[in-house]
N, C-alpha and C positions, 0 to 999 in steps of 0.2 A: 351675369357672372361668367367669367372665362372658365373654360373647361380645365385648364391647368390648375387653377385655384381649387376647384372642386376635387380634382384628383389628389392634390396635396393635402387637403383637409381629410379626405377619406383615408389616406395613408397615415396621417398623424393620429387619427382616431384608432386605427388598427394597431399602430405601434403602442399607443397608450394602453389599449386593452390588453395587449400581450405583456407589457411590463407589469400591469396590475395582476394578471393571472399568474405570472412567474413569481411575483412577490408572495401571493397566498400559497402557491405550491411549495415554495421554499420554506415558509413558516411551518407548513404541515410536515414536510420532510425533516426539518430541524427537530420538531417535537418527537417524531418517530425515532430519529437517531438518538435523542436523549433517553428515551425509554429503553432502547436496545442497549445502550452503554450501561445504564443502570442495572439491567438484567444480567449483562455479562459480568459486571463488577460483583454482583451478588453471588454468582456461581463460581467465581474464580478460586482456584486452589494453587498453593505454592508447590512446585515440583522441581526437584533437582534433576538436571538432565545434561548430557553431553551433546553439544551441537555438532553433528557430523557434517552437514552440508546445508547450504541455503541457495536458492535460485528463484528467479521469477519465471513461472511456467503457466501455460494455459491449464484450465481446470481438467481437461481430458488427459493431459500428459502428467498431471501432478502426482498420481499414485494415491490419491485420496480414495476412501471407500466408495463403492459404486452407488450406495444409497445417498451419499452426500452429492455426488455428481448429478444424480437424477433430480434431486431437490433444488439444485441451483437453477436460477432463471436462464432462459436461452441466451440473453445478451451477455451473461458472465462468461460464456465460452469465447467471446471475442477479446477479452482482456486477460492480462497476465497477473496472476496472484503471487504474493511473496510466500513461497513454500519453504519449510524448514524440515529437514530430516534430523531426528534426534534420538538418542538412546536414553530412554526413561526407565530406569531399573533394568530388567533383563530384555525389554522389548525395544525394537526400533520402530518409531512411529513417525508418521508424516503429519505435520501440523501446518496450519495457516497462521502467518504472523501479521501483526499490526504494521501498517505501512510506516508509521511514525518511528518504530524501533527497529525495523528490518535492517537498515544500513549499519546501525551501531551494534547489532548482535554479532558476537565473536564466533568464528568457526573453529572447531577443534578445541573448545574450551568448555569447562563445566560451569553452568550457570544455575541460579535459582530463578525459575521462570514462573510468572503468574499465568496459569492456563485455565481457560474456561471452555470445556469441551475439546474441540480441535483448534482453538484459537489462542495464540500467545498474545497477551496484552501488555506484559512488562517483564523486566528481568533485572537481576542483580548478579554480580560476580560471586561465585561460590568460594573461590580461593584468590584473594588479592584483588587489586584494582583492574578494571578493564579500560584500556586506552580507547579514547574516542577516535574514530577515523578522521583523517584530515579531509575536510570538505573541498572538493575541487570546484573551481569556478566553472560556471556553465555559460555558454554563449560562443559565438563564432570567433571572437577575438581570443578567448582563452584557448579554444581548439587550435587556432592558427599558431598561437604562441607555443603550444605543446608540440605541434608538428615541426615547427622550425627548430626547437630544442632537440627533438629526436634526430632530425637530419644533421644537425651540427655534431651530435654525438657520433653518428655513423661516419661522418667525414673525418673526425678526429682520430678514429681507429684506423 
């Protein structure tokens, strides 16, 4: 048997093993995520708050309590979290927002938010409708089109 065939068979077996391992790890993570979502939903409360500011910040720069920062895993320091500063009653609090609703959360507006601990899971407008932000296209062609439009505006002035 030629050595290249043996090498290809070994690589194929390793790849198949990796795919099977990732499948089972994904199933386990999916189950854990479902349990966490259920727990968050069970502990959620509706709070009326004024959204002051929202940013994506690293956990060290976020202004969250020191106990929260210490409990976070080491690799969470590498990613940016959606952080919201809001006035809930007389206090100004720093909260972590769900990625799914972060972009649509209005700034300088009062909302009724579903909060579970330090985590915002959902919201509704407290006074009137909230406009959904216009989604910008992503990609190099959309970026180039925006840049060309900006240059044409500058030349027209």
